[in-house]
C-alpha positions in Angstrom: 11.4 17.0 -4.4 14.4 19.3 -4.2 17.0 18.4 -6.8 20.2 19.2 -4.9 19.7 18.4 -1.1 18.7 15.3 0.6 16.9 16.8 3.6 13.6 16.2 1.9 14.4 12.5 1.4 15.3 12.0 5.0 12.0 13.6 6.0 10.2 11.3 3.6 11.9 8.2 5.0 11.3 9.3 8.6 7.6 9.9 7.9 7.4 6.4 6.5 9.1 5.0 9.6 6.7 6.7 11.8 3.8 5.4 9.8 5.1 1.8 10.0 5.4 2.2 13.8 1.9 3.5 14.1 0.4 0.8 11.9 2.3 -2.1 13.5 2.8 -5.5 11.9 0.1 -7.4 10.0 -1.8 -10.1 11.8 0.6 -13.0 11.3 -1.9 -15.4 12.8 -3.9 -15.2 9.5 -1.1 -16.8 7.5 -1.7 -19.9 5.4 0.7 -22.3 3.8 1.7 -20.9 0.4 1.6 -22.8 -2.8 5.0 -24.4 -3.3 5.9 -22.2 -6.3 5.0 -19.1 -4.3 7.0 -20.4 -1.3 10.1 -20.9 -3.3 9.8 -17.5 -5.0 9.3 -15.7 -1.6 12.3 -17.5 -0.1 14.5 -16.3 -3.0 13.3 -12.7 -2.7 13.7 -12.8 1.1 17.3 -13.6 0.7 17.8 -10.7 -1.7 16.3 -8.3 0.8 18.3 -9.6 3.7 21.7 -7.8 3.1 23.2 -5.6 5.8 23.9 -2.7 3.4 27.2 -2.0 5.1 29.1 -1.5 1.8 26.5 0.9 0.4 26.4 2.9 3.7 30.2 3.2 3.6 30.3 4.4 0.0 27.5 6.9 0.8 29.4 8.3 3.8 32.5 8.7 1.6 30.5 11.1 -0.7 30.7 13.7 2.1 27.0 14.5 2.2 25.7 13.8 5.6 22.1 14.1 4.6 22.6 11.6 1.7 24.4 9.2 4.1 21.5 9.5 6.5 18.9 8.8 3.8 20.9 5.8 2.6 20.9 4.4 6.2 17.1 4.8 6.2 16.8 3.1 2.9 18.9 0.2 4.2 16.7 0.0 7.3 13.6 -0.3 5.0 15.2 -3.1 3.0 16.0 -5.0 6.2 12.4 -4.6 7.3 11.3 -6.1 3.9 13.4 -9.1 4.7 11.9 -9.3 8.2 8.3 -9.1 6.8 9.0 -11.8 4.2 10.5 -14.1 6.8 7.5 -13.7 9.1 5.2 -14.2 6.2 6.9 -17.4 5.3 6.9 -18.5 9.0 3.2 -17.7 9.3 2.6 -20.3 6.6 5.0 -22.8 8.1 7.8 -22.2 5.6 11.4 -21.6 6.5 13.8 -19.0 5.0 16.8 -20.1 3.0 20.3 -18.9 3.7 21.4 -18.1 0.1 20.5 -18.1 -3.6 22.8 -17.8 -6.6 21.0 -14.8 -8.0 21.6 -12.8 -4.8 25.2 -13.8 -4.7 25.7 -12.5 -8.3 24.0 -9.1 -7.5 26.1 -8.7 -4.3 29.3 -9.5 -6.1 28.7 -7.1 -8.9 27.7 -4.3 -6.5 30.7 -4.7 -4.2 33.4 -4.5 -7.0 32.0 -1.2 -8.3 32.0 2.4 -7.1 28.9 4.1 -5.8 27.6 5.3 -9.2 27.9 1.8 -10.8 26.7 0.1 -7.6 23.5 2.1 -7.7 23.0 1.2 -11.3 23.2 -2.5 -10.4 21.0 -1.9 -7.3 18.4 -0.2 -9.5 18.1 -3.3 -11.6 17.0 -5.3 -8.6 14.7 -2.4 -7.4 12.9 -2.1 -10.8 12.4 -5.9 -11.1 11.1 -5.9 -7.5 8.5 -3.2 -8.4 6.9 -5.5 -10.9 7.3 -8.6 -8.7 5.6 -7.1 -5.6 2.9 -5.6 -7.7 2.1 -9.1 -9.1 2.2 -10.5 -5.5 -0.1 -7.8 -4.2 -2.6 -8.1 -7.0 -2.5 -11.9 -7.5 -1.6 -13.3 -4.0 -3.8 -16.1 -2.9 -4.4 -14.9 0.6 -5.0 -11.5 2.3 -1.8 -11.6 4.4 0.5 -12.1 1.4 -1.3 -9.3 -0.5 -0.9 -7.0 2.5 2.8 -7.7 3.0 3.4 -7.3 -0.8 1.5 -4.0 -0.8 3.6 -2.6 2.1 6.9 -3.5 0.5 5.7 -2.2 -2.9 4.9 1.2 -1.3 8.5 1.4 -0.1 10.0 0.3 -3.4 8.0 3.0 -5.2 9.9 5.5 -3.1 13.3 3.8 -3.4 13.4 4.0 -7.2 13.1 7.9 -7.4 15.5 8.2 -4.5 18.2 6.3 -6.3 17.4 8.1 -9.6 18.0 11.4 -7.7 21.5 10.3 -6.8 22.3 8.8 -10.2 21.1 12.0 -11.9 23.6 14.0 -9.9 26.3 11.4 -10.4 25.8 11.2 -14.2 25.4 15.0 -14.7 29.1 15.8 -15.1 29.3 13.3 -18.0 28.7 14.4 -21.7 25.2 13.7 -22.9 26.2 10.9 -25.3 28.0 9.1 -22.4 24.9 9.5 -20.2 22.7 8.1 -22.9 25.2 5.2 -23.4 25.2 4.4 -19.7 21.4 4.4 -19.3 21.0 2.4 -22.5 23.4 -0.2 -21.1 21.5 -0.2 -17.9 18.2 -0.8 -19.7 19.8 -3.7 -21.6 21.2 -5.2 -18.3 17.7 -4.8 -16.7 16.1 -6.6 -19.6 18.5 -9.5 -19.3 18.0 -9.6 -15.5 14.2 -9.6 -15.9 14.4 -12.6 -18.2 16.5 -14.5 -15.7 14.0 -13.7 -12.9 11.1 -14.6 -15.2 12.7 -18.0 -15.8 13.7 -18.6 -12.2 10.3 -17.5 -10.8 8.2 -18.6 -13.8 5.9 -21.0 -11.9 5.2 -18.4 -9.2 4.5 -15.7 -11.8 2.0 -18.0 -13.6 0.3 -18.7 -10.3 0.1 -14.9 -9.8 -1.5 -14.4 -13.2 1.6 -12.9 -14.9 3.3 -14.9 -17.6 7.0 -14.8 -18.2 6.7 -12.8 -21.4 4.4 -10.2 -19.8 6.6 -9.8 -16.8 9.7 -9.1 -18.9 7.8 -6.8 -21.3 6.4 -4.7 -18.4 9.7 -4.4 -16.6 11.4 -3.3 -19.9 8.6 -0.8 -20.6 8.8 0.7 -17.2 12.6 1.3 -17.6 12.2 4.0 -20.2 11.0 6.8 -18.0 13.4 5.7 -15.2 16.4 5.9 -17.5 15.2 9.3 -18.7 15.0 10.5 -15.1 18.6 9.3 -14.5 19.8 11.3 -17.4 
């Protein structure tokens, strides 16, 4: 992937959009009522995916790079699609969505009081936690529809992380190396803390998916090393 321009990223997002349109939605008629722990967990993640992304789009447009702003709009569209897929997955099993959850309110508040660079660092915490969560859901989900939806979302998240790393690498580049190391080390510490909160909040669901709280946290923290190095 080109290290300076975002034309490649817009093409990648567009190819993914066309692929989604060609595949269509999963067969929602195959849904089954989820286990209560899984239902509560999915409801909380659905709220987290259901932001409008307006603040991020505004900040991306302020950068003055039209290709980057276009790529961010495509990213936001994918996140909205994740919320839609999770809402339909819940509905297929007879479960409603919820309107809010404290963890989402905290993340949104932190992101909105910061500039683009720090907002992306906060956003990346949620994205990296989501990588491990959706992998657990894909591999340990109790029905085929849940595993399919999780797999689709995971494929997008695996693209989102390097996309944001690309921007953060450019944003952090002007800073002295010790400052970059301090910033990414602080990010890793915040990610570790966030993963522990998620592990506690979603612990019953994680156990149902075959991933204990300790393992979830350890694997999120382990994955953060290469990501932090990529940011630097």
